[in-house]
VODREN-461210 format. One record per residue (C-alpha): residue number from 1; residue in three letters; x, z, y; chain. Coordinates in nm, 3 decimals. Layout:
% residues N
   pos   code      east        up     north   unit
   NUM    ALA         X         Z         Y      A
...
//
This chain:
% residues 514
   pos   code      east        up     north   unit
     1    MET     0.000     0.000     0.000      A
     2    PRO     0.157    -0.102     0.336      A
     3    VAL     0.223     0.178     0.584      A
     4    ALA     0.297     0.118     0.955      A
     5    GLU     0.518     0.374     1.123      A
     6    LEU     0.454     0.429     1.493      A
     7    ALA     0.701     0.572     1.741      A
     8    SER     0.457     0.828     1.886      A
     9    GLU     0.096     0.940     1.892      A
    10    VAL     0.027     0.701     2.180      A
    11    ASP     0.242     0.406     2.068      A
    12    PHE    -0.012     0.134     2.143      A
    13    ASP     0.239    -0.152     2.134      A
    14    GLY     0.358    -0.039     1.791      A
    15    TRP     0.005    -0.012     1.660      A
    16    ARG    -0.085    -0.352     1.804      A
    17    LYS     0.209    -0.525     1.635      A
    18    ALA     0.144    -0.351     1.303      A
    19    ALA    -0.229    -0.425     1.317      A
    20    ARG    -0.157    -0.792     1.390      A
    21    ALA     0.080    -0.810     1.095      A
    22    PHE    -0.172    -0.638     0.867      A
    23    ARG    -0.454    -0.874     0.960      A
    24    LEU    -0.239    -1.186     0.923      A
    25    ALA    -0.130    -1.058     0.583      A
    26    GLY    -0.493    -1.003     0.482      A
    27    VAL    -0.461    -0.624     0.453      A
    28    GLU    -0.813    -0.483     0.449      A
    29    PRO    -0.893    -0.167     0.654      A
    30    ALA    -0.920     0.050     0.342      A
    31    ALA    -0.565    -0.040     0.246      A
    32    ALA    -0.395    -0.022     0.589      A
    33    ARG    -0.224     0.300     0.680      A
    34    PHE    -0.065     0.414     1.007      A
    35    ARG     0.182     0.699     1.036      A
    36    VAL     0.350     0.854     1.339      A
    37    ALA     0.727     0.894     1.299      A
    38    GLY     0.814     1.251     1.209      A
    39    SER     0.454     1.335     1.119      A
    40    THR     0.350     1.447     0.770      A
    41    SER     0.005     1.295     0.817      A
    42    THR    -0.070     0.924     0.825      A
    43    GLY    -0.374     0.982     1.042      A
    44    SER    -0.588     0.786     0.795      A
    45    LEU    -0.930     0.855     0.650      A
    46    PHE    -0.807     0.714     0.320      A
    47    ASP    -0.516     0.952     0.252      A
    48    SER    -0.679     1.130    -0.041      A
    49    ALA    -0.816     0.813    -0.198      A
    50    HIS    -0.497     0.610    -0.152      A
    51    PRO    -0.189     0.830    -0.176      A
    52    ARG     0.127     0.643    -0.082      A
    53    GLU     0.343     0.538    -0.372      A
    54    SER     0.721     0.528    -0.346      A
    55    GLY     0.714     0.150    -0.365      A
    56    ASP     0.466     0.094    -0.079      A
    57    PRO     0.625    -0.104     0.203      A
    58    VAL     0.669     0.074     0.534      A
    59    LEU     0.645    -0.136     0.849      A
    60    SER     0.829     0.004     1.148      A
    61    ARG     0.879    -0.132     1.495      A
    62    GLY     1.225    -0.243     1.391      A
    63    THR     1.097    -0.456     1.104      A
    64    MET     0.845    -0.654     1.306      A
    65    SER     1.078    -0.887     1.492      A
    66    GLY     0.902    -1.182     1.336      A
    67    ILE     0.578    -1.093     1.513      A
    68    GLU     0.555    -1.190     1.878      A
    69    VAL     0.292    -1.157     2.144      A
    70    GLY     0.128    -1.474     2.264      A
    71    PRO     0.100    -1.544     2.637      A
    72    ALA    -0.261    -1.435     2.651      A
    73    LEU    -0.175    -1.083     2.522      A
    74    ALA    -0.023    -0.971     2.852      A
    75    ASP    -0.240    -0.703     3.008      A
    76    ASP    -0.190    -0.842     3.358      A
    77    GLY    -0.301    -1.194     3.431      A
    78    ALA    -0.442    -1.265     3.085      A
    79    PRO    -0.724    -1.522     3.090      A
    80    LYS    -1.034    -1.318     3.024      A
    81    GLU    -1.199    -1.595     2.830      A
    82    LEU    -0.915    -1.600     2.577      A
    83    GLY    -0.825    -1.234     2.557      A
    84    PRO    -0.511    -1.124     2.370      A
    85    ARG    -0.357    -1.375     2.130      A
    86    PHE    -0.209    -1.257     1.802      A
    87    ARG     0.060    -1.492     1.662      A
    88    GLY     0.256    -1.474     1.337      A
    89    ASP     0.565    -1.693     1.332      A
    90    GLU     0.594    -1.724     0.956      A
    91    ARG     0.231    -1.819     0.903      A
    92    LYS     0.223    -2.045     1.209      A
    93    SER    -0.118    -1.904     1.289      A
    94    GLU    -0.269    -1.708     1.570      A
    95    PHE    -0.597    -1.547     1.666      A
    96    THR    -0.759    -1.412     1.978      A
    97    VAL    -0.969    -1.104     2.038      A
    98    PRO    -1.188    -1.007     2.333      A
    99    LYS    -1.010    -0.834     2.619      A
   100    ALA    -1.277    -0.562     2.595      A
   101    PHE    -1.136    -0.468     2.254      A
   102    VAL    -0.784    -0.421     2.388      A
   103    ASP    -0.909    -0.221     2.687      A
   104    ILE    -1.106     0.016     2.465      A
   105    ALA    -0.827     0.043     2.208      A
   106    GLN    -0.581     0.148     2.480      A
   107    GLU    -0.814     0.436     2.561      A
   108    VAL    -0.901     0.531     2.203      A
   109    ILE    -0.536     0.571     2.105      A
   110    LEU    -0.516     0.861     2.354      A
   111    HIS    -0.793     1.043     2.166      A
   112    ARG    -0.684     1.336     1.948      A
   113    SER    -0.882     1.227     1.642      A
   114    GLU    -0.655     1.151     1.347      A
   115    ASP    -0.855     0.848     1.232      A
   116    ARG    -0.835     0.662     1.562      A
   117    PHE    -0.580     0.408     1.430      A
   118    ASP    -0.811     0.328     1.139      A
   119    LEU    -1.111     0.286     1.367      A
   120    MET    -0.925     0.043     1.592      A
   121    TYR    -0.795    -0.160     1.298      A
   122    ARG    -1.139    -0.167     1.137      A
   123    LEU    -1.278    -0.319     1.457      A
   124    LEU    -0.989    -0.566     1.476      A
   125    TRP    -1.052    -0.674     1.117      A
   126    ARG    -1.426    -0.716     1.173      A
   127    LEU    -1.368    -0.928     1.484      A
   128    LYS    -1.240    -1.201     1.251      A
   129    GLY    -1.592    -1.263     1.125      A
   130    GLU    -1.787    -1.109     1.415      A
   131    PRO    -1.626    -1.237     1.738      A
   132    ASP    -1.903    -1.086     1.955      A
   133    LEU    -1.890    -0.747     1.786      A
   134    MET    -1.771    -0.561     2.100      A
   135    LYS    -2.089    -0.666     2.281      A
   136    VAL    -2.307    -0.481     2.028      A
   137    VAL    -2.268    -0.139     2.183      A
   138    SER    -2.520     0.020     1.945      A
   139    GLU    -2.320    -0.078     1.633      A
   140    GLY    -2.164     0.225     1.463      A
   141    ASP    -1.791     0.152     1.500      A
   142    VAL    -1.831     0.009     1.850      A
   143    ALA    -2.039     0.305     1.965      A
   144    ASP    -1.783     0.541     1.811      A
   145    ALA    -1.497     0.371     1.996      A
   146    LEU    -1.688     0.368     2.324      A
   147    GLU    -1.766     0.739     2.291      A
   148    ARG    -1.402     0.824     2.224      A
   149    ALA    -1.290     0.612     2.518      A
   150    LYS    -1.545     0.793     2.733      A
   151    ASN    -1.410     1.130     2.621      A
   152    VAL    -1.058     1.020     2.710      A
   153    GLY    -1.175     0.913     3.055      A
   154    ARG    -1.347     1.249     3.100      A
   155    ALA    -1.027     1.432     2.999      A
   156    SER    -0.834     1.232     3.259      A
   157    HIS    -1.090     1.323     3.524      A
   158    LYS    -1.069     1.692     3.434      A
   159    MET    -0.691     1.678     3.458      A
   160    LYS    -0.719     1.547     3.814      A
   161    ALA    -0.955     1.832     3.898      A
   162    PHE    -0.796     2.126     3.720      A
   163    VAL    -0.418     2.090     3.748      A
   164    ARG    -0.292     2.385     3.955      A
   165    PHE     0.061     2.361     4.095      A
   166    ARG     0.271     2.669     4.166      A
   167    ALA     0.567     2.672     4.403      A
   168    VAL     0.922     2.729     4.276      A
   169    GLU     1.266     2.712     4.435      A
   170    ASP     1.568     2.530     4.295      A
   171    ASP     1.897     2.393     4.426      A
   172    ALA     1.716     2.104     4.596      A
   173    GLY     1.462     2.330     4.768      A
   174    GLN     1.092     2.377     4.705      A
   175    ALA     0.921     2.211     4.411      A
   176    PHE     0.587     2.254     4.235      A
   177    VAL     0.520     2.303     3.865      A
   178    ALA     0.189     2.300     3.676      A
   179    TRP     0.095     2.380     3.316      A
   180    PHE    -0.204     2.194     3.177      A
   181    GLU    -0.364     2.152     2.834      A
   182    PRO    -0.563     1.827     2.836      A
   183    ALA    -0.839     1.769     2.586      A
   184    HIS    -0.674     1.438     2.493      A
   185    ARG    -0.331     1.277     2.544      A
   186    VAL    -0.388     1.159     2.900      A
   187    LEU    -0.067     1.269     3.074      A
   188    GLU     0.083     0.923     3.121      A
   189    LYS    -0.258     0.768     3.196      A
   190    THR    -0.324     1.020     3.476      A
   191    SER     0.029     1.066     3.615      A
   192    GLY    -0.011     0.781     3.864      A
   193    PHE    -0.291     0.973     4.034      A
   194    PHE    -0.060     1.265     4.112      A
   195    GLN     0.219     1.030     4.215      A
   196    ARG    -0.009     0.872     4.476      A
   197    ARG    -0.158     1.201     4.595      A
   198    PHE     0.163     1.404     4.617      A
   199    THR     0.413     1.137     4.713      A
   200    THR     0.615     1.354     4.952      A
   201    MET     0.669     1.658     4.727      A
   202    ARG     0.865     1.715     4.409      A
   203    TRP     0.650     1.819     4.118      A
   204    SER     0.635     1.856     3.740      A
   205    ILE     0.335     1.870     3.507      A
   206    LEU     0.401     2.034     3.171      A
   207    THR     0.169     1.985     2.872      A
   208    PRO     0.186     2.041     2.494      A
   209    ASP     0.208     1.660     2.454      A
   210    GLY     0.488     1.589     2.700      A
   211    SER     0.609     1.642     3.055      A
   212    CYS     0.594     1.438     3.373      A
   213    PHE     0.838     1.463     3.665      A
   214    TRP     0.828     1.316     4.017      A
   215    ASP     1.133     1.355     4.243      A
   216    GLY     0.987     1.170     4.541      A
   217    LYS     1.118     0.832     4.422      A
   218    ASP     1.090     0.795     4.047      A
   219    LEU     0.837     0.902     3.787      A
   220    ALA     0.988     1.020     3.457      A
   221    PHE     0.853     1.162     3.132      A
   222    GLY     1.002     1.424     2.906      A
   223    PRO     0.934     1.622     2.587      A
   224    PRO     0.646     1.863     2.520      A
   225    ALA     0.659     2.202     2.692      A
   226    ARG     0.524     2.554     2.648      A
   227    ALA     0.305     2.756     2.882      A
   228    GLU     0.586     3.006     2.943      A
   229    ASP     0.803     2.722     3.079      A
   230    ALA     0.581     2.710     3.390      A
   231    PRO     0.564     2.976     3.665      A
   232    GLN     0.283     3.226     3.618      A
   233    ASP     0.186     3.275     3.985      A
   234    ASP     0.299     3.219     4.343      A
   235    GLU     0.229     3.355     4.692      A
   236    VAL    -0.048     3.103     4.765      A
   237    GLU    -0.255     3.201     4.463      A
   238    GLU    -0.427     3.504     4.617      A
   239    PHE    -0.524     3.295     4.919      A
   240    TRP    -0.671     3.027     4.692      A
   241    LYS    -0.872     3.287     4.498      A
   242    THR    -1.005     3.431     4.824      A
   243    TYR    -1.106     3.082     4.936      A
   244    TYR    -1.281     3.014     4.604      A
   245    ALA    -1.472     3.343     4.615      A
   246    SER    -1.582     3.278     4.973      A
   247    THR    -1.739     2.945     4.879      A
   248    PHE    -1.929     3.088     4.581      A
   249    ASN    -2.300     3.084     4.671      A
   250    PRO    -2.488     3.329     4.441      A
   251    ALA    -2.828     3.196     4.544      A
   252    ARG    -2.746     2.852     4.405      A
   253    LEU    -2.571     2.955     4.085      A
   254    LYS    -2.643     2.744     3.776      A
   255    THR    -2.417     2.871     3.503      A
   256    GLN    -2.471     2.586     3.257      A
   257    THR    -2.410     2.323     3.524      A
   258    MET    -2.096     2.503     3.639      A
   259    GLN    -1.959     2.519     3.284      A
   260    GLY    -2.044     2.152     3.238      A
   261    GLU    -1.825     2.064     3.536      A
   262    MET    -1.563     2.331     3.463      A
   263    PRO    -1.555     2.375     3.082      A
   264    LYS    -1.438     2.713     2.957      A
   265    ARG    -1.148     2.555     2.768      A
   266    TYR    -0.974     2.506     3.105      A
   267    TRP    -1.040     2.852     3.245      A
   268    LYS    -0.729     3.021     3.104      A
   269    ASN    -0.507     2.801     3.323      A
   270    LEU    -0.718     2.821     3.639      A
   271    PRO    -0.632     3.118     3.865      A
   272    GLU    -0.978     3.120     4.023      A
   273    ALA    -1.145     3.138     3.680      A
   274    SER    -1.058     3.508     3.655      A
   275    LEU    -1.310     3.568     3.935      A
   276    ILE    -1.600     3.382     3.774      A
   277    PRO    -1.736     3.653     3.538      A
   278    GLU    -1.747     3.908     3.822      A
   279    LEU    -1.902     3.660     4.066      A
   280    VAL    -2.166     3.559     3.812      A
   281    ALA    -2.244     3.921     3.721      A
   282    ALA    -2.292     4.015     4.087      A
   283    SER    -2.486     3.700     4.182      A
   284    HIS    -2.834     3.846     4.119      A
   285    ALA    -2.769     4.158     4.326      A
   286    ARG    -2.615     3.955     4.609      A
   287    THR    -2.911     3.717     4.611      A
   288    GLU    -3.160     4.007     4.620      A
   289    GLU    -2.967     4.159     4.910      A
   290    MET    -2.984     3.832     5.103      A
   291    VAL    -3.359     3.798     5.045      A
   292    ALA    -3.426     4.161     5.140      A
   293    ALA    -3.233     4.136     5.469      A
   294    GLN    -3.454     4.220     5.767      A
   295    HIS    -3.496     3.954     6.030      A
   296    THR    -3.498     4.012     6.404      A
   297    GLU    -3.842     4.062     6.560      A
   298    PRO    -3.909     3.899     6.898      A
   299    ASN    -3.982     4.107     7.205      A
   300    ALA    -4.363     4.116     7.222      A
   301    ARG    -4.390     4.107     7.603      A
   302    LEU    -4.138     3.828     7.627      A
   303    ALA    -4.313     3.633     7.351      A
   304    LYS    -4.641     3.639     7.545      A
   305    ALA    -4.469     3.521     7.860      A
   306    ILE    -4.300     3.236     7.675      A
   307    ALA    -4.623     3.135     7.503      A
   308    ARG    -4.799     3.123     7.841      A
   309    SER    -4.517     2.916     7.987      A
   310    VAL    -4.542     2.673     7.697      A
   311    ARG    -4.914     2.628     7.755      A
   312    ASP    -4.890     2.563     8.127      A
   313    GLY    -4.573     2.350     8.101      A
   314    SER    -4.357     2.582     8.312      A
   315    TRP    -4.125     2.687     8.029      A
   316    GLU    -3.800     2.541     8.155      A
   317    GLU    -3.861     2.655     8.513      A
   318    GLY    -4.026     2.982     8.423      A
   319    PHE    -3.769     3.147     8.201      A
   320    VAL    -3.401     3.205     8.272      A
   321    ALA    -3.230     3.461     8.051      A
   322    GLY    -3.045     3.729     8.243      A
   323    ASP    -2.810     3.815     7.956      A
   324    LEU    -2.744     3.731     7.591      A
   325    ASP    -2.974     4.006     7.457      A
   326    GLU    -3.267     3.863     7.649      A
   327    LEU    -3.171     3.517     7.529      A
   328    ARG    -3.178     3.632     7.163      A
   329    HIS    -3.530     3.769     7.205      A
   330    GLY    -3.635     3.446     7.370      A
   331    VAL    -3.511     3.242     7.076      A
   332    GLN    -3.741     3.441     6.845      A
   333    ALA    -4.042     3.330     7.048      A
   334    CYS    -3.931     2.970     7.096      A
   335    ARG    -4.196     2.705     7.034      A
   336    ARG    -4.018     2.407     7.190      A
   337    CYS    -4.017     2.220     6.856      A
   338    PRO    -4.193     2.268     6.520      A
   339    LEU    -3.888     2.404     6.336      A
   340    TYR    -3.993     2.765     6.401      A
   341    CYS    -4.291     2.716     6.165      A
   342    ASP    -4.089     2.720     5.840      A
   343    ALA    -3.787     2.927     5.940      A
   344    THR    -3.758     3.301     5.879      A
   345    GLN    -3.632     3.361     6.232      A
   346    GLY    -3.439     3.207     6.516      A
   347    VAL    -3.064     3.256     6.499      A
   348    CYS    -2.890     3.291     6.832      A
   349    GLY    -2.515     3.301     6.888      A
   350    GLU    -2.286     3.597     6.832      A
   351    GLY    -1.962     3.709     6.991      A
   352    PRO    -1.807     3.852     7.310      A
   353    LYS    -2.000     3.793     7.632      A
   354    THR    -1.686     3.659     7.801      A
   355    ALA    -1.534     3.465     7.510      A
   356    LYS    -1.289     3.194     7.610      A
   357    LEU    -1.378     2.990     7.303      A
   358    MET    -1.730     2.894     7.193      A
   359    ILE    -1.774     2.727     6.854      A
   360    VAL    -2.094     2.530     6.802      A
   361    GLY    -2.223     2.430     6.459      A
   362    GLU    -2.529     2.230     6.358      A
   363    GLN    -2.794     2.485     6.263      A
   364    PRO    -2.837     2.808     6.063      A
   365    GLY    -2.812     2.768     5.687      A
   366    ASP    -3.010     2.943     5.418      A
   367    GLN    -2.811     3.267     5.436      A
   368    GLU    -2.797     3.265     5.817      A
   369    ASP    -3.175     3.222     5.831      A
   370    LEU    -3.219     3.531     5.615      A
   371    ALA    -2.954     3.743     5.786      A
   372    GLY    -3.034     3.640     6.145      A
   373    ARG    -2.663     3.583     6.220      A
   374    PRO    -2.464     3.259     6.254      A
   375    PHE    -2.190     3.151     6.012      A
   376    VAL    -2.226     3.424     5.749      A
   377    GLY    -2.263     3.187     5.453      A
   378    PRO    -2.006     2.975     5.266      A
   379    ALA    -1.935     2.750     5.564      A
   380    GLY    -1.878     3.056     5.781      A
   381    GLN    -1.629     3.197     5.533      A
   382    VAL    -1.437     2.870     5.532      A
   383    LEU    -1.437     2.880     5.913      A
   384    ASP    -1.309     3.239     5.919      A
   385    GLN    -1.015     3.157     5.693      A
   386    ALA    -0.929     2.839     5.883      A
   387    LEU    -0.939     3.028     6.216      A
   388    ALA    -0.703     3.291     6.078      A
   389    GLU    -0.466     3.022     5.954      A
   390    ALA    -0.473     2.855     6.296      A
   391    GLY    -0.391     3.183     6.469      A
   392    ILE    -0.733     3.236     6.628      A
   393    ASP    -0.900     3.578     6.609      A
   394    ARG    -1.264     3.530     6.504      A
   395    SER    -1.363     3.854     6.679      A
   396    VAL    -1.290     3.704     7.022      A
   397    VAL    -1.485     3.382     6.955      A
   398    TYR    -1.851     3.319     7.037      A
   399    VAL    -2.015     3.125     6.752      A
   400    THR    -2.353     2.957     6.773      A
   401    ASN    -2.546     2.646     6.669      A
   402    ALA    -2.691     2.346     6.845      A
   403    VAL    -3.027     2.415     6.676      A
   404    LYS    -3.149     2.774     6.639      A
   405    HIS    -3.393     2.741     6.347      A
   406    PHE    -3.318     2.644     5.987      A
   407    LYS    -3.452     2.298     5.910      A
   408    HIS    -3.504     2.252     5.538      A
   409    GLU    -3.724     2.114     5.265      A
   410    PRO    -3.842     2.313     4.961      A
   411    ARG    -3.709     2.211     4.620      A
   412    GLY    -3.852     2.449     4.364      A
   413    LYS    -3.733     2.796     4.466      A
   414    ARG    -3.454     2.653     4.678      A
   415    ARG    -3.453     2.548     5.042      A
   416    LEU    -3.237     2.240     5.091      A
   417    HIS    -3.076     2.169     5.426      A
   418    LYS    -3.208     1.880     5.637      A
   419    THR    -3.024     1.741     5.939      A
   420    PRO    -3.211     1.801     6.268      A
   421    ASN    -3.323     1.487     6.445      A
   422    GLN    -3.238     1.394     6.803      A
   423    SER    -3.560     1.530     6.954      A
   424    GLU    -3.505     1.869     6.787      A
   425    VAL    -3.147     1.882     6.914      A
   426    SER    -3.266     1.789     7.264      A
   427    ALA    -3.535     2.059     7.258      A
   428    CYS    -3.281     2.322     7.158      A
   429    ARG    -3.014     2.210     7.404      A
   430    TRP    -3.201     2.420     7.659      A
   431    TRP    -3.092     2.733     7.467      A
   432    LEU    -2.737     2.611     7.413      A
   433    ASP    -2.697     2.535     7.783      A
   434    GLN    -2.809     2.889     7.866      A
   435    GLU    -2.559     3.033     7.617      A
   436    ARG    -2.278     2.833     7.777      A
   437    ARG    -2.396     2.941     8.125      A
   438    LEU    -2.387     3.309     8.026      A
   439    VAL    -2.064     3.305     7.824      A
   440    ARG    -1.877     3.049     8.036      A
   441    PRO    -1.621     2.953     7.768      A
   442    LYS    -1.300     2.780     7.867      A
   443    VAL    -1.321     2.557     7.556      A
   444    THR    -1.625     2.458     7.348      A
   445    LEU    -1.557     2.330     6.996      A
   446    ALA    -1.838     2.116     6.852      A
   447    MET    -1.828     2.099     6.472      A
   448    GLY    -2.002     1.787     6.346      A
   449    GLY    -2.212     1.513     6.501      A
   450    THR    -2.521     1.728     6.564      A
   451    ALA    -2.317     1.992     6.747      A
   452    ALA    -2.145     1.722     6.952      A
   453    LEU    -2.485     1.578     7.048      A
   454    GLY    -2.597     1.922     7.163      A
   455    VAL    -2.284     1.987     7.369      A
   456    LEU    -2.223     1.639     7.515      A
   457    ASN    -2.580     1.507     7.520      A
   458    ARG    -2.468     1.184     7.355      A
   459    LYS    -2.409     1.057     7.004      A
   460    VAL    -2.047     1.056     6.890      A
   461    ALA    -1.843     0.921     6.602      A
   462    VAL    -1.672     1.238     6.484      A
   463    THR    -1.391     1.058     6.302      A
   464    GLN    -1.302     0.861     6.616      A
   465    GLU    -1.322     1.139     6.874      A
   466    ARG    -1.214     1.445     6.677      A
   467    GLY    -0.919     1.640     6.814      A
   468    GLN    -0.944     1.492     7.165      A
   469    ALA    -0.984     1.709     7.475      A
   470    ILE    -1.303     1.616     7.663      A
   471    ALA    -1.369     1.733     8.020      A
   472    LEU    -1.716     1.880     8.087      A
   473    SER    -1.910     1.892     8.412      A
   474    ASP    -1.849     2.266     8.456      A
   475    ARG    -1.471     2.204     8.451      A
   476    SER    -1.432     2.347     8.103      A
   477    MET    -1.309     2.147     7.805      A
   478    ALA    -1.470     2.040     7.479      A
   479    MET    -1.332     1.919     7.148      A
   480    ILE    -1.493     1.774     6.837      A
   481    THR    -1.408     1.833     6.471      A
   482    VAL    -1.585     1.825     6.134      A
   483    HIS    -1.823     2.095     6.016      A
   484    PRO    -1.690     2.338     5.749      A
   485    SER    -1.981     2.249     5.523      A
   486    TYR    -1.834     1.897     5.501      A
   487    LEU    -1.526     2.049     5.338      A
   488    LEU    -1.745     2.227     5.082      A
   489    ARG    -1.920     1.905     4.984      A
   490    ILE    -1.602     1.708     4.902      A
   491    PRO    -1.595     1.678     4.520      A
   492    ASP    -1.229     1.581     4.488      A
   493    GLU    -1.004     1.885     4.518      A
   494    GLU    -0.704     1.698     4.658      A
   495    VAL    -0.914     1.528     4.925      A
   496    ARG    -1.070     1.864     5.010      A
   497    VAL    -0.728     2.024     5.055      A
   498    ARG    -0.613     1.737     5.278      A
   499    GLU    -0.929     1.746     5.492      A
   500    ARG    -0.907     2.123     5.524      A
   501    ALA    -0.551     2.088     5.655      A
   502    ALA    -0.677     1.839     5.916      A
   503    PHE    -0.950     2.087     6.013      A
   504    VAL    -0.688     2.361     6.064      A
   505    ARG    -0.484     2.120     6.279      A
   506    ASP    -0.789     2.067     6.500      A
   507    LEU    -0.826     2.443     6.539      A
   508    LYS    -0.461     2.471     6.635      A
   509    ALA    -0.519     2.205     6.900      A
   510    VAL    -0.806     2.419     7.033      A
   511    ARG    -0.573     2.719     7.040      A
   512    ASP    -0.327     2.515     7.248      A
   513    LEU    -0.604     2.427     7.496      A
   514    LEU    -0.673     2.797     7.539      A
//
């Protein structure tokens, strides 16, 4: 029985040459065997039924010089209508297979299943009599291959999401090392992603299957590693865990969904995963506390005066807040737009009465609506940490929103955020203008397009105008940046880290204006 010896578990070129030789020689799938060099297992489903005899020929990469790859086999530039061409010099014959087969086979070989070589050869053999086999996605072998390829793709995606680098120092300076245990052998497949994302830093990724190294110029691969070969922690880790905990919203916890996106098999190598059991256990109590929070009641006398002013149309002329406390009561009685109907309460700004910096967001969120205070939810926690990193003391900042009531739509037991429209922002600008008149900030930072509309009374393209100093009519300055909630919605961790760094840079620019 012929046995093909492959150089490694992911030796696709070796498998391809051996499989071509087997098919040209008429070796049926039940008789073909593939073995990885140095492995005691052939990786075949037929080991017990067909034990190898001492006289069985062994094909190795060194004994296949008579088999060459036809021009159409090249992965790049191959005519799709021909697909890969298999040529045997001695037989003077060749055959083609669909490109879809080669694409799937390149993925399946990364799967950890031991019978993957047999599955791929079985499909290759069947293509001889069923040239359109790969189009029948419901057929057993095809469906099996597609599922394994899908699992490999998922493992690659999880590697992009869950690799955690830790800083180390060596003779060349700072470098970063990560330990990761992928579900399948996707290190080489995924390494290009990290090369593109972390081009300017030196890093290594260690796995049980092999190692990957980037020195800023060249990408190299090495032998398998052990978990103890990687650093166990670094000084940034506690900050990262604090950031993760601050973005954990107990009211929106769905444990099964979370574990679907972050499977437990990866938790042991994720520093933030140590927080999850405690956060989950405390989620119910934290949610109950949020719901039970008392909201601010409006001043009854002031509410009647405001209601009368609304009826006779004298609202804007008839009410001017003398201080921030009076303004907060006025917000509770506001009827300038319909948003008050569904909100728990109005949420006015908070901070020193003479703050030099005023930060304006879009509107209260779910937690702010319940607590009656601005920026106390996940976005507020991201803002607090970014302010600290930028060297700005949150306690000396006045924070508020362009719209004072929570605009949302019900979705089961949840209240989902909805962006205020232009008329609602215009109606609430009256309150924001009074806040700015009373506080008189030197700099006003508008976070997001809605906040910028409220401050500047015009629509802006945040990406085009962010970070620029804008002169206001009262001789103060304004600046635009993104809203912290935008950072929370970014699914890709690397993009989120990059955007957060840009957000901190904007805050540092605000600090310089002050």
